[in-house]
C-alpha positions in Angstrom: -83.5 -16.2 -136.7 -85.4 -13.3 -138.6 -82.8 -10.8 -140.3 -84.2 -7.3 -141.2 -83.1 -4.6 -144.0 -80.1 -2.6 -142.9 -78.8 0.3 -145.1 -76.2 -2.0 -146.8 -79.1 -4.3 -147.7 -80.8 -1.1 -149.0 -77.8 -0.7 -150.7 -77.7 -3.8 -152.4 -74.2 -4.8 -151.2 -72.5 -7.3 -152.5 -69.1 -9.3 -150.8 -66.0 -10.1 -153.2 -63.4 -12.8 -151.3 -60.5 -13.3 -153.2 -57.5 -13.7 -151.8 -55.4 -12.5 -154.8 -55.2 -8.6 -155.4 -57.6 -6.4 -157.2 -56.6 -7.0 -160.9 -58.9 -5.2 -163.9 -60.9 -7.7 -165.5 -61.1 -9.2 -162.0 -64.1 -10.6 -160.7 -64.7 -7.2 -158.4 -64.7 -5.0 -161.2 -66.9 -6.9 -163.6 -69.7 -7.0 -160.8 -69.0 -3.3 -159.9 -70.2 -2.3 -163.9 -73.7 -3.7 -162.6 -76.5 -1.2 -162.2 -77.6 -0.4 -158.1 -74.3 -2.9 -156.6 -71.9 -2.0 -154.0 -69.0 -4.3 -154.2 -66.6 -4.6 -151.4 -63.6 -6.7 -151.7 -62.1 -9.6 -149.0 -58.7 -10.8 -149.3 -58.4 -12.4 -146.4 -60.5 -15.3 -146.0 -60.7 -15.7 -142.3 -61.6 -12.8 -142.1 -64.9 -12.9 -144.1 -67.2 -13.7 -141.5 -66.6 -10.5 -139.7 -67.5 -9.2 -142.8 -70.4 -10.9 -143.7 -71.7 -9.5 -140.4 -70.8 -5.9 -140.8 -71.4 -5.4 -143.9 -74.6 -7.6 -144.3 -74.4 -8.1 -148.2 -76.7 -9.3 -150.8 -74.7 -12.0 -151.7 -71.1 -13.8 -151.2 -69.2 -14.1 -154.3 -66.0 -16.4 -153.1 -63.0 -16.6 -156.1 -61.2 -20.4 -155.2 -57.7 -20.4 -156.3 -55.5 -23.5 -157.0 -55.0 -25.1 -153.5 -57.1 -23.6 -152.0 -60.3 -25.4 -152.0 -60.3 -26.9 -148.7 -59.9 -23.8 -146.9 -63.0 -22.0 -149.0 -65.5 -24.9 -148.5 -64.7 -24.8 -144.6 -65.1 -20.7 -144.6 -68.7 -22.0 -146.9 -69.8 -24.1 -143.8 -69.0 -21.5 -141.4 -70.8 -19.0 -142.9 -73.6 -21.2 -143.3 -73.6 -22.3 -139.7 -73.3 -18.6 -138.4 -77.1 -17.5 -137.8 -76.0 -13.8 -139.5 -74.6 -15.0 -142.4 -76.6 -18.3 -143.1 -79.4 -17.1 -145.2 -77.1 -15.1 -148.0 -76.9 -16.4 -150.7 -73.3 -17.5 -151.4 -71.6 -18.2 -154.8 -68.2 -19.9 -155.8 -65.7 -19.4 -158.5 -64.0 -22.1 -159.4 -62.5 -24.0 -162.0 -64.9 -26.5 -163.5 -65.1 -30.5 -161.9 -68.6 -32.2 -161.1 -67.6 -33.9 -157.9 -66.1 -30.7 -156.5 -69.9 -28.7 -157.6 -71.6 -31.1 -156.2 -69.6 -30.7 -153.1 -69.7 -27.1 -152.9 -73.9 -27.2 -153.3 -74.4 -29.9 -150.9 -72.5 -27.5 -148.3 -74.7 -24.4 -148.6 -73.9 -22.8 -152.1 -76.6 -21.4 -154.2 -74.5 -21.2 -157.6 -71.2 -22.4 -159.2 -69.7 -20.3 -161.7 -66.0 -20.7 -164.1 -63.7 -18.2 -163.5 -63.9 -17.6 -167.6 -67.4 -16.8 -167.1 -68.9 -14.1 -169.4 -68.9 -11.0 -167.5 -72.8 -10.4 -168.5 -73.5 -13.6 -167.7 -71.6 -13.0 -164.2 -73.4 -10.3 -163.1 -76.7 -11.3 -164.7 -76.1 -14.4 -162.0 -75.2 -12.1 -158.9 -78.0 -10.4 -159.8 -80.8 -13.0 -159.5 -79.3 -14.0 -155.9 -79.5 -10.7 -154.7 -83.3 -10.2 -156.0 -84.1 -13.5 -154.3 -82.6 -12.5 -151.0 -84.0 -8.9 -151.5 -87.7 -10.5 -151.5 -86.9 -12.9 -148.5 -85.8 -9.9 -146.2 -89.3 -7.7 -147.1 -91.0 -10.9 -146.1 -88.9 -11.5 -143.3 -88.9 -8.0 -142.2 -92.5 -7.9 -142.4 -93.2 -11.4 -139.9 -90.9 -9.5 -137.3 -92.6 -6.2 -137.4 -96.7 -8.3 -137.1 -94.1 -10.6 -134.1 -93.0 -7.1 -132.5 -96.1 -5.9 -132.5 -98.2 -8.5 -131.1 -95.8 -9.1 -128.6 -96.3 -5.0 -127.7 -100.2 -4.8 -128.1 -100.1 -8.1 -125.1 -98.0 -5.7 -122.8 -100.0 -3.1 -123.5 -103.3 -5.1 -122.5 -101.6 -6.8 -119.3 -100.4 -3.3 -118.6 -103.7 -1.8 -119.0 -105.4 -4.5 -116.7 -102.9 -3.7 -113.3 -103.3 -1.1 -111.4 -100.4 -0.5 -110.7 -98.7 -0.9 -113.5 -95.3 1.0 -114.3 -96.6 1.6 -118.1 -100.1 2.9 -116.4 -97.2 5.3 -114.2 -95.9 6.0 -117.1 -98.7 7.5 -119.7 -100.5 8.8 -116.9 -97.7 11.8 -117.0 -96.3 11.4 -120.6 -96.7 12.5 -123.9 -98.0 9.3 -125.6 -96.0 9.9 -128.6 -92.7 10.0 -126.8 -94.0 7.4 -124.0 -95.1 5.0 -127.2 -91.9 5.4 -128.5 -89.9 4.8 -125.2 -92.0 1.6 -124.7 -91.7 -0.4 -127.9 -87.4 1.0 -127.6 -87.6 -0.9 -124.1 -89.5 -4.0 -126.1 -86.9 -4.6 -128.1 -83.9 -3.6 -126.2 -84.8 -6.6 -124.1 -85.1 -9.3 -126.8 -81.4 -8.1 -128.1 -80.4 -8.3 -124.5 -81.6 -12.2 -124.3 -78.3 -12.4 -127.2 -76.1 -11.4 -124.6 -73.9 -14.7 -123.0 -71.5 -13.0 -121.2 -72.4 -11.7 -117.8 -69.6 -8.5 -118.2 -70.6 -7.3 -121.0 -74.4 -8.0 -120.2 -74.1 -5.4 -117.2 -72.2 -2.8 -119.4 -75.1 -3.1 -121.9 -77.6 -2.7 -119.2 -76.1 0.5 -117.7 -75.5 2.2 -120.6 -78.8 1.6 -121.9 -80.6 2.7 -118.4 -78.5 5.9 -118.6 -79.5 6.4 -122.3 -83.1 5.7 -121.7 -84.0 7.7 -118.5 -81.3 10.3 -118.9 -78.2 10.5 -116.2 -74.6 11.3 -116.2 -73.6 8.4 -113.8 -74.6 4.9 -113.3 -73.7 2.1 -111.2 -75.0 -1.6 -110.5 -74.4 -3.2 -107.5 -75.0 -7.4 -107.6 -76.1 -9.1 -105.1 -73.9 -12.3 -103.7 -75.5 -14.0 -100.6 -75.8 -11.0 -97.8 -74.1 -8.8 -99.7 -73.6 -6.9 -102.5 -71.2 -5.9 -104.3 -70.2 -3.0 -106.2 -69.5 -4.3 -109.6 -69.8 -2.1 -112.9 -69.8 1.9 -112.6 -69.8 4.4 -115.3 -69.3 8.5 -115.4 -69.6 10.7 -118.0 -67.9 13.3 -116.6 -65.2 11.8 -115.0 -64.8 10.0 -118.6 -64.3 13.2 -119.9 -61.4 13.9 -117.3 -59.3 10.6 -118.8 -57.0 10.5 -121.7 -58.6 7.8 -123.1 -62.5 8.6 -122.5 -63.3 6.0 -120.9 -64.5 6.4 -116.8 -61.9 5.5 -114.7 -61.6 2.2 -112.7 -63.5 1.8 -109.5 -61.8 -0.8 -106.9 -64.4 -3.4 -106.4 -66.1 -3.4 -102.5 -68.8 -5.2 -100.9 -71.5 -3.9 -98.4 -74.3 -5.6 -96.6 -77.7 -5.8 -97.1 -79.1 -3.6 -94.5 -81.1 -0.4 -94.0 -78.0 1.5 -93.3 -77.0 2.5 -96.4 -79.2 3.3 -100.0 -78.2 0.6 -102.3 -78.8 -2.5 -98.9 -82.0 -0.9 -98.3 -83.3 -1.2 -101.3 -82.1 -4.7 -102.2 -83.6 -5.2 -98.6 -86.9 -3.8 -99.2 -87.1 -4.6 -103.0 -88.2 -1.3 -103.6 -86.9 1.9 -105.2 -86.0 5.0 -104.0 -85.7 8.4 -106.2 -83.3 11.2 -104.3 -83.7 14.5 -105.1 -80.4 15.2 -103.3 -78.5 13.1 -101.3 -76.4 15.5 -99.2 -80.3 16.7 -97.9 -81.5 13.7 -96.9 -84.7 13.3 -94.4 -82.6 12.7 -91.2 -85.7 10.1 -90.7 -84.6 7.8 -92.8 -82.4 5.1 -91.5 -80.4 4.6 -94.7 -77.1 7.5 -95.0 -75.8 8.9 -98.1 -72.0 7.9 -98.3 -70.1 11.0 -99.8 -66.3 9.2 -99.6 -66.4 8.1 -103.9 -67.4 12.0 -103.9 -64.5 13.2 -102.4 -61.9 11.0 -103.5 -63.3 11.9 -107.3 -63.9 15.6 -107.0 -67.5 15.0 -108.0 -70.9 15.5 -106.8 -74.0 13.4 -106.3 -77.2 15.2 -106.1 -80.0 13.2 -107.4 -80.1 9.3 -107.4 -82.8 6.6 -108.5 -82.3 3.4 -107.4 -84.6 0.4 -108.2 -84.1 -3.5 -107.6 -83.6 -5.9 -110.4 -86.0 -8.7 -109.4 -87.1 -11.9 -111.1 -90.8 -12.5 -111.7 -90.8 -14.2 -108.2 -89.5 -11.4 -106.7 -86.0 -12.4 -105.5 -83.9 -9.6 -106.3 -80.6 -10.0 -108.4 -78.9 -6.7 -107.2 -80.1 -3.3 -108.1 -79.0 -0.5 -110.6 -78.7 3.2 -109.3 -78.7 6.2 -112.0 -76.9 9.6 -110.7 -77.7 13.2 -111.7 -80.2 13.7 -114.4 -80.0 14.7 -117.8 -81.9 16.2 -120.4 -81.5 15.4 -123.9 -79.5 17.8 -124.2 -77.0 16.7 -121.8 -78.4 20.1 -119.3 -78.9 19.3 -115.2 -82.6 18.4 -114.3 -83.4 18.6 -110.7 -84.6 15.6 -110.2 -85.6 11.8 -111.7 -89.3 12.4 -112.8 -91.8 9.6 -111.3 -91.5 8.4 -115.2 -87.7 7.7 -114.9 -89.0 5.5 -111.9 -91.4 3.9 -113.7 -89.8 3.0 -116.8 -86.2 2.0 -114.7 -88.6 -0.5 -112.9 -90.1 -2.0 -116.0 -86.4 -2.0 -117.9 -85.4 -4.2 -114.8 -88.1 -6.5 -115.1 -87.6 -6.9 -118.8 -83.7 -7.4 -117.9 -83.8 -9.2 -115.1 -84.2 -13.0 -116.6 -81.1 -11.9 -119.3 -79.5 -11.4 -116.5 -80.1 -14.5 -114.3 -79.5 -16.7 -117.4 -75.8 -14.8 -118.0 -75.0 -15.3 -114.3 -75.9 -19.3 -114.8 -73.3 -18.7 -117.8 -70.9 -16.7 -115.8 -71.2 -19.7 -112.8 -70.9 -22.8 -115.2 -67.6 -20.7 -116.5 -66.5 -19.8 -113.0 -66.7 -23.6 -111.8 -64.6 -24.6 -115.3 -62.1 -22.1 -114.6 -62.1 -23.2 -110.9 -61.2 -26.3 -111.8 -58.5 -25.7 -113.9 -57.1 -23.3 -111.4 -57.1 -26.5 -108.4 -54.9 -28.5 -110.9 -52.5 -25.5 -111.9 -51.8 -23.3 -108.9 -50.9 -20.8 -112.0 -54.2 -20.6 -114.1 -55.9 -18.4 -110.9 -59.0 -16.3 -111.7 -57.0 -12.9 -111.8 -55.5 -14.5 -114.6 -58.2 -15.5 -116.9 -59.7 -12.1 -116.5 -56.9 -10.4 -117.4 -56.0 -12.3 -120.2 -59.6 -11.6 -121.5 -59.7 -7.7 -120.8 -56.5 -7.8 -122.5 -57.8 -9.9 -125.6 -60.7 -7.2 -125.6 -58.8 -4.3 -125.9 -57.2 -5.4 -128.7 -60.3 -7.0 -130.4 -62.0 -3.6 -130.0 -59.2 -1.4 -131.8 -59.0 -4.4 -134.5 -62.9 -4.0 -135.0 -62.7 -0.1 -135.0 -60.1 -0.2 -138.0 -62.4 -2.3 -140.1 -65.5 -0.4 -139.5 -67.2 -3.2 -137.1 -69.2 -1.7 -134.9 -72.6 -1.9 -132.7 -74.6 -4.9 -131.9 -72.5 -7.5 -133.9 -69.5 -6.1 -132.8 -70.8 -6.7 -128.8 -71.4 -9.9 -130.0 -67.6 -10.7 -131.3 -66.6 -9.0 -128.1 -69.0 -11.6 -125.8 -68.0 -14.4 -127.9 -63.8 -13.6 -127.2 -64.8 -12.8 -123.8 -65.9 -16.2 -123.2 -63.4 -18.1 -124.9 -60.4 -16.0 -123.4 -61.4 -17.5 -119.4 -61.5 -20.6 -121.1 -58.5 -20.8 -122.9 -56.7 -23.6 -120.3 -59.4 -25.0 -119.2 -57.8 -28.7 -120.9 -55.0 -28.5 -118.0 -57.7 -30.4 -116.2 -56.5 -33.2 -118.0 -52.8 -33.1 -117.3 -51.3 -34.7 -114.7 -50.9 -33.0 -111.0 -47.2 -33.7 -111.2 -46.5 -31.7 -114.2 -48.9 -28.6 -113.1 -47.8 -28.1 -109.9 -43.8 -28.6 -110.4 -42.4 -25.6 -108.9 -39.5 -25.0 -111.4 -38.7 -25.3 -115.6 -40.3 -28.9 -117.0 -38.4 -30.8 -118.8 -39.1 -31.8 -122.8 -40.9 -34.9 -122.0 -43.1 -33.1 -119.3 -43.5 -30.2 -121.7 -44.9 -32.6 -124.1 -47.5 -33.8 -121.6 -48.5 -30.0 -120.9 -48.9 -29.1 -124.7 -52.0 -31.9 -124.8 -53.9 -29.5 -123.1 -54.8 -27.9 -126.0 -56.5 -30.7 -127.5 -58.1 -31.8 -124.5 -59.4 -28.3 -124.1 -60.8 -28.1 -128.0 -62.3 -31.5 -127.7 -64.6 -30.0 -124.2 -66.4 -27.8 -126.8 -66.2 -30.3 -129.9 -69.9 -30.7 -130.6 -70.2 -26.8 -131.0 -74.0 -26.0 -130.1 -73.7 -22.8 -130.5 -71.1 -20.0 -131.6 -70.1 -19.7 -128.1 -68.7 -23.0 -128.0 -67.1 -22.5 -131.3 -65.2 -19.8 -130.2 -64.2 -21.5 -127.1 -63.0 -24.5 -129.0 -61.1 -22.1 -131.4 -59.3 -20.6 -128.5 -58.7 -23.6 -126.0 -57.5 -25.4 -129.6 -55.4 -23.1 -131.2 -53.7 -20.3 -128.3 -50.3 -21.9 -129.0 -50.2 -22.3 -132.6 -47.6 -19.7 -133.8 -47.7 -16.2 -136.5 -44.5 -18.4 -138.2 -45.7 -21.8 -137.4 -44.1 -23.5 -134.8 -46.9 -23.6 -132.7 -49.1 -26.4 -131.4 -50.9 -28.6 -132.1 -50.6 -28.1 -135.7 -52.5 -29.8 -138.4 -51.7 -33.5 -140.0 -51.2 -33.3 -144.0 -50.3 -36.3 -145.5 -48.6 -38.5 -142.4 -47.0 -35.5 -141.6 -47.9 -32.5 -138.6 -47.1 -29.2 -139.3 -47.5 -25.9 -136.8 -50.8 -23.7 -138.2 -49.2 -20.4 -139.8 -50.5 -16.5 -140.2 -54.2 -16.7 -140.7 -54.7 -20.4 -140.8 -55.2 -19.6 -136.8 -58.2 -17.7 -136.0 -58.4 -14.2 -134.6 -59.8 -15.2 -131.0 -57.0 -17.7 -130.8 -54.4 -14.9 -132.6 -55.3 -12.6 -129.6 -55.7 -14.4 -126.8 -52.2 -16.3 -127.7 -50.8 -12.7 -127.2 -52.7 -11.8 -124.3 -51.8 -15.3 -122.7 -48.0 -14.6 -123.0 -48.3 -11.1 -122.3 -49.8 -11.4 -118.5 -47.3 -14.5 -118.1 -44.2 -12.4 -118.8 -46.1 -9.5 -116.9 -46.7 -11.7 -113.7 -45.2 -13.9 -110.8 -44.8 -17.8 -111.9 -43.7 -20.7 -109.5 -40.6 -20.4 -111.8 -39.9 -16.5 -112.4 -40.5 -13.1 -110.8 -42.6 -10.6 -113.0 -40.5 -9.0 -115.6 -39.9 -5.1 -116.1 -42.7 -3.7 -118.2 -39.6 -2.4 -120.5 -38.7 -5.7 -120.9 -42.2 -7.4 -121.7 -42.4 -4.9 -124.4 -39.1 -5.5 -125.6 -40.0 -9.2 -125.7 -43.3 -8.8 -127.7 -42.5 -6.5 -130.1 -39.0 -8.9 -131.1 -41.9 -11.6 -131.4 -43.9 -9.6 -134.3 -44.4 -11.6 -137.7 -42.4 -14.7 -135.7 -44.8 -15.9 -132.9 -47.4 -12.9 -133.0 -49.5 -11.9 -135.6 -47.5 -8.5 -136.5 -50.8 -5.8 -136.7 -52.0 -7.6 -133.0 -48.8 -6.5 -131.8 -49.1 -3.0 -133.4 -52.5 -2.7 -132.1 -51.3 -3.8 -128.4 -49.0 -1.2 -128.6 -51.0 1.6 -129.4 -53.6 0.9 -126.8 -51.1 -0.3 -123.7 -52.4 2.6 -121.3 -55.5 0.4 -121.0 -53.2 -3.1 -120.8 -51.4 -1.1 -118.3 -54.8 -0.6 -116.5 -56.0 -4.0 -116.2 -52.7 -5.2 -115.4 -52.6 -2.9 -112.2 -55.9 -3.2 -111.2 -56.9 -6.5 -111.4 -53.0 -7.9 -110.2 -54.0 -5.1 -107.0 -57.9 -6.6 -106.3 
């Protein structure tokens, strides 16, 4: 994968992964004295991958302490397997040992140094790798720029040959410089969207980018399902400003038939766009009508509306996107969406259609796996996994915010978590029906049988062809591990099996484990009624440091209003 220079690359950032606290004369301090280096420290080995993705360092120095060789080597393997970090030079600092050095170098490290290395030599070695990586980045930047230019030239040539192409319409009524930038941005965005695997995350990103690109106060996406449209995604900046969280209020999901009686239905049926200056002043000769009920319910007024079908190259309509109330670059009201807005949004719809089609396929496969588990275990409903996924994403968002993880790297990690959380209990397909469907508490032997679902689920994703499979494997296998080491399935050491504890448990598994228990306590099961919220909170707090990562419990409580909104919304629908 081509990688590009960032602000951190330009500043020659180096990440020092050292589980021990920084000390005077330690590796981090020695490197800080090197001219031009920005040294960042990470004490938790299990956070090193996320820190690498966030910082984009020019080199990583891993300090290996006694008894941590296997964990450090596993970290190196993970960094080399990740597309975002595989090219970053890795230097290991470890007590000299020929056999271990060979294993480290074979695993992908570029250098091994002794903890007693001279300060000047350490800085010189690191700077060699920084400069080498810098030249690789420059070369890849040039290659990526050439590839983008070639792609854009091909697209422009194609548009010029098509008399009714969206680009031709756009260029006819826009300033060339401005439009060139918008088209270049659109082409780059299309490539980024292709990296998003989760359908929910993709739709949110598509809607956000469309609103920013065109200039709209609000927007909705309808997804085609058979002969009807599902109102699936919505954003409204004006309404969001009224909420305490600053987020768009949750809207009830509904469906409407594909017919010419509604604006959305007409667009989906005809495959054509509608650009309406004022929805309350529609020509009565049109078959479609505007439904003002949402405006009345929410205290909002829809004026201008631009609705564009999302069509594949073969002309199949996957749904449509509606933008509401045109705004200029300053956020001020515009009378209507322009013809260039319409053409650009149509072009955008064509660019993202293939991404939507691919994400729908991924979503379909995931839903089939969830339904398999649901058939086997009545407690594993689609609503349950959606709530667990929603809770997990809220917790991860706050965890990432506190560490400065943002932008596309953050979105990609949240994308992975959302998918993995939905698949956390898919291993129950391998547990006998008599146990899963028992309408009472399980005895000790039956519970041992149920515990096998973690290893069965992990094995389903064992080959790890993608990082999404890796996340799903970790979550399915390890979401029942406990912070204090009393969970399962554990790990075998010297013929004895012990539970993983603390940060031995990957972050995603810790988050999903917390979300899973929260939902189990909060909802009805075959053997229990839902607990009152106050009791659920009391139990979760009491298990901080025992069952759960204390930091994640604190994060959950700090964002409980959003957790409650997800719980109540999904329970009602």
